[in-house]
C-alpha positions in Angstrom: -12.0 -16.9 -33.3 -8.9 -14.6 -32.4 -8.8 -10.8 -31.3 -7.0 -8.4 -30.6 -6.0 -7.5 -27.1 -6.3 -4.7 -24.8 -4.7 -4.0 -21.3 -7.9 -3.5 -18.9 -6.7 0.1 -18.2 -7.3 1.7 -21.7 -11.0 0.7 -21.7 -11.3 2.1 -18.0 -12.8 5.6 -17.3 -11.4 4.9 -13.7 -9.3 2.4 -11.8 -9.1 2.4 -7.8 -8.9 0.3 -5.1 -11.8 1.1 -1.5 -10.7 1.5 1.8 -11.8 0.4 5.1 -13.2 2.7 8.0 -11.5 1.9 11.4 -13.4 -1.4 12.7 -13.0 0.1 16.5 -15.1 3.0 15.9 -18.8 1.3 15.8 -20.0 4.9 14.5 -18.5 3.9 11.3 -20.9 1.0 10.8 -24.5 -0.2 10.3 -25.2 2.8 8.3 -26.8 2.8 4.6 -24.2 2.7 2.4 -23.1 -0.6 1.0 -20.0 -1.9 1.9 -18.2 -4.8 -0.1 -15.4 -7.2 1.2 -13.7 -9.8 -0.9 -14.7 -12.4 0.4 -18.0 -11.3 -0.9 -16.5 -11.7 -4.7 -17.2 -15.1 -6.7 -17.9 -14.7 -10.0 -21.2 -13.2 -8.8 -23.6 -9.8 -9.6 -23.8 -7.8 -6.3 -27.2 -6.1 -5.4 -26.6 -6.2 -1.9 -23.9 -6.4 0.5 -22.7 -8.1 4.3 -22.1 -4.8 6.0 -22.7 -1.2 5.5 -21.0 1.8 6.8 -22.3 5.5 7.9 -21.3 8.7 6.1 -18.8 9.3 8.7 -17.5 5.9 8.1 -16.9 6.7 4.4 -15.7 10.2 4.8 -13.2 9.0 7.6 -11.5 6.4 5.4 -10.1 5.5 1.9 -13.8 4.1 0.8 -14.8 5.7 -2.1 -18.4 5.2 -4.1 -18.1 3.0 -7.2 -20.8 3.3 -9.6 -23.2 0.2 -10.4 -21.9 -1.3 -13.9 -18.7 -1.9 -12.6 -16.4 -4.6 -12.0 -14.7 -5.7 -9.1 -11.5 -7.9 -8.9 -10.3 -9.0 -5.8 -6.6 -8.8 -5.2 -6.0 -10.6 -1.8 -5.6 -13.8 -0.7 -8.0 -16.9 -1.3 -10.3 -14.8 -3.6 -7.4 -13.2 -5.6 -8.3 -12.7 -9.1 -12.0 -13.5 -8.9 -14.3 -10.8 -10.0 -18.0 -9.7 -9.5 -20.1 -7.2 -11.5 -22.1 -4.2 -9.0 -25.6 -3.8 -9.7 -25.9 -1.1 -7.1 -23.4 1.7 -6.2 -21.2 0.9 -3.1 -18.5 1.3 -1.5 -15.2 -1.6 -1.2 -12.6 -2.6 0.9 -8.9 -2.0 -0.2 -8.5 -5.3 -1.4 -10.8 -4.7 -4.3 -9.7 -3.1 -7.7 -12.7 -1.2 -8.9 -12.8 -1.0 -12.6 -15.3 2.0 -13.8 -15.6 0.9 -18.0 -15.8 3.3 -20.3 -18.9 2.5 -22.4 -18.0 4.2 -25.3 -15.1 1.4 -25.7 -16.2 -1.6 -23.8 -19.3 -3.6 -22.0 -19.1 -3.8 -18.6 -20.6 -7.1 -18.5 -17.7 -8.3 -21.6 -15.0 -7.3 -19.5 -16.3 -9.5 -16.6 -16.7 -12.4 -18.8 -13.2 -11.9 -19.9 -11.5 -11.8 -16.6 -13.6 -14.6 -15.5 -12.1 -16.7 -18.2 -9.1 -15.8 -17.7 -9.4 -16.3 -13.7 -6.9 -19.3 -13.3 -4.2 -17.2 -15.1 -4.9 -13.7 -13.6 -4.9 -15.5 -10.6 -1.4 -17.0 -11.0 0.2 -13.8 -11.3 -0.9 -12.9 -7.5 2.6 -13.4 -5.3 3.6 -12.8 -2.1 5.1 -14.7 1.3 2.1 -16.4 3.5 -0.8 -14.6 1.6 -0.6 -14.7 -2.6 -1.6 -10.8 -3.6 -2.2 -9.3 -6.9 -1.4 -5.4 -7.3 -3.3 -2.6 -9.2 -0.4 -2.5 -11.7 -1.1 -6.5 -12.7 -4.8 -5.7 -13.2 -4.2 -2.7 -15.3 -1.9 -4.5 -17.1 -3.7 -7.5 -18.0 -5.0 -8.4 -21.4 -8.4 -9.2 -22.2 -9.6 -10.2 -25.5 -11.0 -7.0 -27.4 -13.6 -7.7 -30.8 -15.7 -4.7 -31.8 -18.5 -3.1 -29.1 -21.0 -4.8 -31.2 -19.5 -8.3 -30.6 -18.7 -7.4 -27.2 -22.7 -6.7 -26.4 -23.4 -9.8 -28.5 -21.2 -12.0 -26.4 -22.2 -10.4 -23.4 -26.2 -10.5 -23.9 -25.8 -14.6 -24.0 -23.3 -15.2 -21.4 -26.0 -12.6 -18.8 -28.9 -14.3 -20.4 -27.4 -17.8 -19.4 -26.6 -16.2 -15.8 -30.0 -14.9 -15.6 -31.4 -18.7 -16.0 -28.6 -19.9 -13.4 -29.9 -17.4 -10.8 -33.4 -17.6 -11.2 -33.0 -21.7 -11.0 -30.8 -20.8 -7.8 -33.9 -18.9 -6.4 -36.6 -21.3 -7.1 -34.3 -24.0 -5.8 -33.8 -22.0 -2.4 -37.9 -21.6 -2.3 -38.9 -25.4 -2.7 -35.7 -26.1 0.4 
């Protein structure tokens, strides 16, 4: 089925990048604020992060809170174009384009799957010298299919249930090893 398309920016209530607290200041790290690095973005659901920052680190950097149920798009290097869904409120580094989806316009899971489906094309837009990068404007202007909200939810429910089963199988396998 062929759907009309819409730019990402028209279905988001907020689009921003994050920031990195100065790494030489140890008081900025090890707090209770989840802080996402792009290497953790790999077409997945984020329920925890490898690193955390402190309130001081948050207040003295460009890092900002991103709500749960947001879609994160990696912008730099080897991960450019990869996506993830936040399951918890968190902060990110500056190489993340954080999409807060307007739930009255689109289903965040559908947006994630649409970007996942178009990963090869999105990643092909990355440019630069030694490191291939996307920029926030390219992501804002990126078009995805745009069925009705009811259809988006239907599609997202099916794909999410498959991801749930895959995640459960992965956990079972991890416990068996």
